[in-house]
C-alpha positions in Angstrom: 95.7 104.6 89.0 94.1 107.6 90.6 92.8 108.7 94.0 89.2 107.5 94.6 89.4 104.9 91.8 87.5 101.7 92.7 89.3 98.4 91.9 88.5 94.7 91.9 91.2 93.1 93.9 93.0 90.0 92.6 92.5 87.0 94.9 90.0 88.6 97.2 88.6 86.4 100.0 85.3 88.3 100.2 83.2 87.7 97.2 82.2 90.9 95.5 84.6 93.1 97.6 86.2 96.1 96.0 89.0 98.5 97.0 88.9 102.3 97.0 92.3 103.9 96.4 92.7 106.8 98.7 96.3 107.9 98.5 97.4 111.0 96.6 98.1 110.6 92.9 101.4 112.4 93.6 102.9 109.2 95.0 101.3 106.7 92.7 104.2 106.5 90.2 107.0 106.2 92.7 105.6 103.6 95.2 104.8 99.9 94.6 101.9 100.0 97.1 98.5 101.9 97.2 96.6 102.8 100.4 93.1 101.5 99.9 89.9 101.0 101.9 87.9 97.9 101.3 84.3 98.2 100.1 82.2 95.3 101.2 78.8 94.4 99.8 76.3 95.6 102.3 74.6 92.2 102.5 77.9 90.5 103.4 78.3 92.6 106.6 77.4 91.4 110.0 76.4 93.6 112.8 75.9 97.4 113.1 77.1 99.8 110.3 78.4 103.1 111.8 77.3 105.6 109.2 80.2 107.9 109.8 82.9 105.2 109.9 81.3 102.9 107.3 79.4 105.1 104.9 77.3 103.2 102.4 77.0 104.1 98.7 76.1 102.5 95.4 78.6 101.3 92.8 77.4 99.5 89.7 73.9 99.1 91.0 75.0 97.5 94.3 75.3 98.9 97.8 78.7 98.8 99.5 79.9 99.8 103.0 83.4 101.3 103.3 85.4 99.3 105.9 87.6 102.2 107.0 88.9 100.1 109.9 90.4 97.7 107.4 92.3 100.4 105.4 95.8 99.4 104.5 98.6 99.1 102.0 98.0 96.9 99.0 100.5 95.9 96.3 99.7 97.9 93.1 99.4 94.6 91.1 96.6 93.5 93.5 94.4 96.2 91.9 93.5 94.0 88.9 90.5 95.8 87.3 89.3 99.4 87.6 85.5 99.3 88.0 84.9 103.0 88.4 85.5 106.0 90.6 83.9 107.5 93.7 85.5 110.9 93.4 82.4 112.8 92.7 79.8 110.8 94.7 81.7 109.8 97.9 85.1 111.5 98.3 83.8 113.8 101.1 82.3 110.9 103.0 85.4 108.7 102.5 87.7 111.4 103.8 85.4 112.1 106.8 85.4 108.3 107.6 89.2 108.3 107.5 89.4 111.4 109.7 86.9 109.8 112.1 89.1 106.7 112.3 92.4 108.5 112.8 91.3 111.7 114.7 88.0 110.7 116.3 86.3 113.8 114.8 
């Protein structure tokens, strides 16, 4: 498991939802949880998408919005299948969204 890996969660209630792992690799071995941000298919969202808080990007040919406001701890065994990484394409936007949520910047 690595920072900015994208996972298909076991038992997701939102069809097609994914999780982006955002915690440092330094802690992945010692902890049983991972801090992740849900990625929701853009067509499953209702209402306005805030471009800073909920950046949209493509994974596997589909568009997803980052639900930064739903970031949380997930048991490591919830991350059932790695589907890719957003380290190159979206890491900066993910971290800006988290900063915006936590710091208002």
